[in-house]
N, C-alpha and C positions, 0 to 999 in steps of 0.2 A: 504494500500500500504506500502511496506517496505521502508526502509531508503535509498535504492539504487534501481536502475531501473532494475526490472526483473519481469516476470510474476509469480504469485503465486495464490494458491487456497485460498479463504477466508473462514477460518474455524470459524470465529466469527460471526455467524448469529443468527437469532432468533430461528432456528430449535433446537430441543433438542439434547444435547450432548450424552445422554445415549440411547443405542439401545439394543434390546433383541438379545441374541445369538451372541455376538461379535466374529468375526472370526480371529482377529489378536491381538497380544500382543506386546508391546514395553516397554522394561526396559530402563529407562534413569537414568544413574548414574552420579552424580555430584562429582567432586573430590575436596577435601579440608581437613582441619584439624578441629576436634571438639574442642570447648572451646572458651571462651570469648577473650582470648589473640590473637586468629587468626581471629576474626570477622572483615570483611571488608578489609582483607589483599589481596594482589595480588594473592597469592596462593589459596585463597578461592573463587575466582570469579565463579568457577563451582558450589559451593553451592548457591551463590547469584543468579545465573541463574535459578536454580531449584526453589528457593523461588519466583522469579519473575514469572516463568511459572505457578506455583501452584496458585498464587494470581490472575492471569488473566484467570483462568479456574475454573469450579465448581468441585474442587477436595476435597478429605477428608483432615482433619487436619493431621499434622505430628504426627506419632505414632512411638515410639521406639520399634523396633523388636530386642530384645537382642540376640535371637538365630540366626538371620541373620546379626547381627552387623551393623545395620543401622537404620536411621529414614526413614519412608516410608509414602508416600501419593499416593492415587490411584484415578483414574477417567476414563473418556471415552471421546475420540475425534472421532466423526464419528463411524466407526466400529472397532476402535482400542482401546483395553483395555490398559491403561497407568499405569505404575508403576514407580514412582519417588523415588529415593533412595539417601540419603546422609549417607555415611558410618560413623560409630562411631570408626573405626580404624584410626590410623594416616596414612598420605599419603603413606608412604613406605609400608604399608600393605593393600593397596587398593584391591589387587587381591584376598586376602583371603575372604573378605566380598563379592566381586563380584562373586566369585565362589559359595559361599553359596546361593546367590540369584539366580544364573543361575540354580543350581541343584534343588532348591526348586520349581521354576516355570517351570523347564524343557524347557529352552529356548536355541536355537542355538545362536551362536555369532552374526549372522545376525540380530537378534531381540534385540540387545543391542546397545545403543547409549551412548557414554561417552562425557561429557562436562567438559572442563578443561582449565586452563591457559597455555599459551605457550610463553616462553621468547624469542623464535626465531621469533615470529610474532609481528609486530609493533602494539602498542596500537591503537585501533580504527579499527583493521582489524580482520576478521574472516576467518578461513579456515575449510573446510569440507573434509573428506576423509573416506575411508572404510578399509584401510590397512596401514601398515607402521611400522617403528621402534619407539623407545621411545624418541629419540632426547634428551636424558639426563633427561627426566622427570621421577622422581622416582615412581610416581603413575602409569604411563603407563608401566614402567618396571615391576612393580608388577603385573599389569593386564596381560601383555604378558606372564609372567612366570606361571600364573595360568590358563588363558583362551586360550592362544596362540593368533593368529591374527584373523582378520575378523570381529571385532566389529566396528561400525560406530563411527565417532569422529567429534565433533565441538570444534575447537581450538580457544580460545579467546586470542588475542594478548595482552601482557602486556609489551613488550619490546620497545626499547632496554634499557639496564641498564643505569641509569642516570649517574653513574660514572663507567667507564670501568674497573677500578681496584677493584670495590666493589665485594665481594664474591656473587655469584649468589644466594646462600641459604639465605643470609641476605637480598638481594634485594626482593626476592619473598615473604618474610615474613613481609615486610613493608606494611603499608597502602598506598593507592593511594594518591598522592598529591591533593590538593584542585582543581587545574586546570583540573585534569583528573577525579576526583570524580563527577564533574557536568555532565560529558559525559557518565557515567556508565549507567543511565537509557536508553539512546538511544541504547547503545550496547546490553543491556539485552533484550530490546524489539525486536531487530532483531534476537537474539538467540532464543527467544520464537517462532518467525515466522519460523525459521529453524526447530525447534522441531515439530511444526505443519506440516510442509512440509514433514518431515520424516514419518509421519503417512500415507501419500499417497504413499510412496515408498522410496527406498534408495536415499540418497542425492548424487548428482554428486560431484566430486572432484572440488572444486572451491576456489578461494580467493576473498574476498569481502571487500571493504573499506566502513565502516559505517560512518566514520567522514570525 
């Protein structure tokens, strides 16, 4: 059961995850910045979400794909072939790597799901949608410039800014304070459930309070 009250399919059963002749593919892209300096920062929670999802499933180890500008892990959930990707480009160039992945796997935007931080969403809240603008997020701006619209989104709330006068770029590149860090596993567990739900069909546009 999720951390809030709603019906969902239980994908974590004793049945094998791998099937022959998979009929669907889902590319899940986590947004963040590569490098130890950015590890566990607010802006990298999209990477953390993919790490959590990989760990909870029988997926391959992360492998660097230099030609696709990403680290990649693959697996199967039901009849859906899953490709997880953490780009090796910086946030502002997310779209370039995403476009390479899309062209290589020949996927429409509808088979792409992006997981990322959102300063306009309160910490402990998740939002899902299938279209929309960038709302000031440089990674999404880059994706829209390369892919156009139509890819799914899981937005992980990191707001509001602790100090209203703090520059937004400085805020998102900070690590989570201790009182929020302890709640990150709950949030990432619910994000994993949403990714599993997406394998059954497009996510509805919703706002969910996890905490």
